[in-house]
N, C-alpha and C positions, 0 to 999 in steps of 0.2 A: 473493511477496506484494507486493513493492514496485511491481510493474507496475500495481496498482490505483490508484496515485497519479497515473497518467497519464490515467485515465478521467474524473476530475472536471474538471480544467481544460479538456480538450477538449470535454466535455459543456457546460460553461459557454460556451465559444466558440461552439459550435454553436447553443445556445439564444439567446444574445445576437445572433448573426448572423441567425438566423431572425426574431427580433423586429425587428431593423433592416431586414431585407428586407420585412417587413410594413408598416413605417412609411414607408419610402422606396420610390418606384416605380423600383427599380433591378434590372436583370437580373443585374448583377454580384453583388450581395449574395444574390439568390436562388440563383444557381449556387454561390457560396461556402458558403452555408448548407447546400445539398444535399451538397456535398463533405465539409464538417465532420460532418454528421449520419451519412453513410455511414461515414466514418472512425471515429467514436466507436462506431458499432454493430459494426463489424468488430473494433475493439480490444476491446470488451466481450466479444465471442464468443471471441476468442483468449485473453484473460486468464482468463475463466471456465473455458474448456477446460483451460488449464494448472493452474488452482486445483483443479479436479475431479480431474485426473490426479495431482497431488501429494497430494491427500487420499486417493485410492485407494491409492497406493503407501505412504503414511504419511510421506513426506518433509516435508510441510508441518507436521507435529507435532514435528519434530526441531529442537531449538535447540542449536547447538554451544556456545554460551556457558554453558549449564546444566551441561555435563559438568564444568567446573571447580568449580561450586558443589557438586555432589554429592560430589566428592572432598574438599572442605573440611568438609562436614558429617560425613563419616566420620572425619576427623581431629580433630574438635572445634574447628574454627576458625570464628569468627563475627565479624560486623562490629558495632561499636558506633557509634552516632551517628544523626543525623537522616536524613531522606529526601533531603537535598541532595547526596548522593554523597560527602560529605567524612568518611565514617565511618572509624574506626580499626580495623584488623584485630587481633584479640586471639586468642591461642592458649590454650585451656584445658587444664589438666593432668588 
């Protein structure tokens, strides 16, 4: 899922370079905009294919960090405190 984070910045670069190529009569920016646009399209296809594959196999729905939470719930362990992450672990009897 983290690979989706690469699509947005590259898409912004492609869009802004395309706008710059429209404003400035420069072959360099037209070629660069084309390269960025093709790269973001290919990246999007690769990342969406990986996401669909992980969804099909169920890997995308597995969160390793939740295994520890499930174990704590079974033992009666919970966290007290606010949402800032500074909660105190309390074991109930």
